[in-house]
C-alpha positions in Angstrom: 16.8 70.6 143.4 20.5 70.5 142.4 21.8 70.5 138.9 24.7 68.3 138.0 27.8 70.3 137.1 30.9 69.1 135.4 34.5 70.2 136.0 34.8 71.2 132.3 31.8 73.6 132.5 33.3 75.2 135.7 36.7 75.6 134.0 35.1 77.2 130.9 33.1 79.6 133.0 36.2 80.5 135.1 38.4 81.0 132.0 35.7 83.1 130.3 35.4 85.4 133.3 39.2 85.8 133.5 39.3 86.6 129.8 36.5 89.2 130.1 38.3 90.8 133.1 41.6 90.9 131.3 40.0 92.6 128.3 38.2 95.1 130.5 41.5 96.0 132.3 43.3 96.3 129.0 40.6 98.7 127.7 41.0 100.9 130.8 44.7 101.2 130.1 44.1 102.1 126.5 41.7 104.9 127.5 44.3 106.5 129.7 47.1 106.4 127.2 45.2 107.8 124.2 43.6 111.2 123.5 40.3 109.8 122.3 38.4 106.6 122.4 37.5 105.2 118.9 38.0 108.7 117.5 34.7 109.9 119.1 35.0 110.3 122.9 37.7 112.6 124.3 38.2 112.2 128.0 38.2 115.3 130.2 41.6 116.6 131.2 41.8 118.9 134.3 43.1 122.3 133.5 45.9 123.1 136.0 46.9 126.7 136.6 49.4 127.6 139.3 51.0 130.9 140.2 50.8 134.4 138.8 50.8 135.3 135.1 53.5 137.9 134.7 53.5 139.7 131.4 56.1 141.8 129.6 54.0 144.9 130.5 54.1 144.1 134.2 57.8 143.4 134.2 58.4 146.8 132.5 56.7 148.7 135.3 58.8 147.1 138.0 62.0 149.2 138.7 64.9 148.7 141.0 64.6 150.4 144.3 60.8 149.7 144.6 59.6 148.6 148.0 58.3 145.1 148.6 54.7 146.4 148.8 55.0 148.1 145.4 56.4 144.9 143.8 53.6 142.9 145.4 51.0 145.4 144.1 52.3 145.0 140.5 53.2 141.3 140.3 51.0 139.9 143.0 52.0 137.7 145.9 55.0 135.4 145.2 54.4 131.7 144.9 57.4 131.1 147.1 58.8 133.4 149.8 61.3 131.3 151.7 62.1 132.4 155.3 65.6 131.1 154.8 66.1 133.4 151.8 64.1 136.4 152.9 65.6 138.6 150.1 64.3 136.4 147.3 60.8 136.0 145.9 60.0 133.3 143.4 57.1 133.8 140.9 56.4 130.5 139.2 53.6 130.1 136.7 52.5 126.9 135.0 49.5 126.1 132.9 48.4 122.8 131.3 45.3 123.4 129.2 43.8 120.9 126.8 44.5 121.9 123.2 47.3 124.3 124.1 51.0 123.9 124.8 51.9 123.6 128.5 53.7 126.7 129.8 56.3 127.2 132.6 57.8 130.6 133.6 60.0 131.5 136.5 60.6 135.1 137.6 62.9 135.9 140.6 62.8 139.1 142.5 65.9 139.8 144.6 65.8 142.4 147.3 68.4 144.3 149.2 66.8 145.2 152.5 63.4 146.7 151.6 64.3 147.8 148.0 64.2 145.7 144.9 67.8 144.9 143.7 66.9 143.0 140.5 64.2 141.2 138.6 65.3 138.1 136.7 62.6 137.1 134.1 64.5 134.1 132.8 64.2 135.3 129.2 61.6 137.1 127.2 58.1 137.2 128.8 55.1 137.3 126.5 52.9 140.3 126.2 49.3 140.2 127.5 47.9 139.7 124.0 50.5 137.0 123.2 49.7 135.1 126.4 45.9 135.2 125.7 46.5 134.0 122.2 48.7 131.1 123.4 46.1 129.7 125.7 43.1 130.4 123.5 41.8 127.0 122.3 38.9 128.5 120.3 40.9 130.3 117.7 39.0 129.0 114.7 35.5 129.2 116.3 35.7 133.0 117.1 33.8 134.7 114.3 31.8 137.0 116.6 30.2 140.1 115.1 31.4 143.5 116.3 29.6 144.7 119.4 29.5 148.3 118.2 27.7 149.9 115.3 29.7 152.0 112.8 28.7 155.6 112.0 27.0 154.5 108.7 25.0 151.8 110.5 23.8 154.3 113.1 22.7 156.7 110.4 20.8 153.9 108.6 18.7 153.1 111.7 15.1 154.2 111.5 14.1 157.2 113.6 11.7 156.2 116.3 8.3 157.9 116.3 7.7 160.7 118.7 5.7 159.8 121.7 3.3 162.5 122.9 3.8 163.3 126.6 1.2 161.8 128.8 -0.3 163.8 131.7 0.0 161.9 134.9 -2.5 162.6 137.6 -1.6 161.8 141.1 -3.2 158.8 142.6 -4.8 159.3 146.0 -5.2 162.4 148.1 -2.6 165.1 147.7 -1.2 166.6 150.9 0.3 169.9 151.6 3.1 170.1 154.1 4.3 173.2 155.9 7.7 174.5 154.9 10.7 173.1 156.7 12.2 176.5 157.1 10.5 179.8 157.8 10.0 182.1 154.8 11.8 185.4 155.0 
C-alpha cells in the first residue's frame, strides 16, 4: 500500500533535516571554541609535555669544560642534537596543562671539541619548587595533614600493653644433624 505524498510535505521534511543538521554542526563548533558547555561540562584537554625540565639548580651544577657525558648526566639527553651543528645541543621544554599557563624554555649548550664552552639559558630559569608551583593546578585543594607526628603527639600516644612471650614448640619430628666441620 502506498501513501500519497505531496511536494510541500517533502520540502518541509527536507528543510527541517537541513535545519537540524546546521544546528548540530553549529553546536560542535561552539563546543570547540569555549572552555565549557553550558557552564557545566568542561571538555578534556590533552596535557602536552615535551623536552627536559631544566631548573636553576641543574644549570648551576653545569660548568664550562665539562665533558658531553657529564652534561648529559646532569641535563639529560638534548631534544635536538643536529649532525650539521655537532657542537650545539638544544634543550627545549614546553608544557601545556589545563589550568596552568603554557611554558616554553630553551637552553643551548655549546661545545668546543669534547668540553662545554657555554650554557645559554635564555634568561632566568625557575627553581624546582617554583616550577612545581607553576604547574600545580590543585593549589587550593591541598590541605593534607602532616605525615609525621610531632614530639608532643608521640608522647600523648597510649603505651601498648606488654605481651607475654609465648613458648613455641616445634611442629613435627626434630632432627639432629652431624656437624659440618669436625670438632677440635
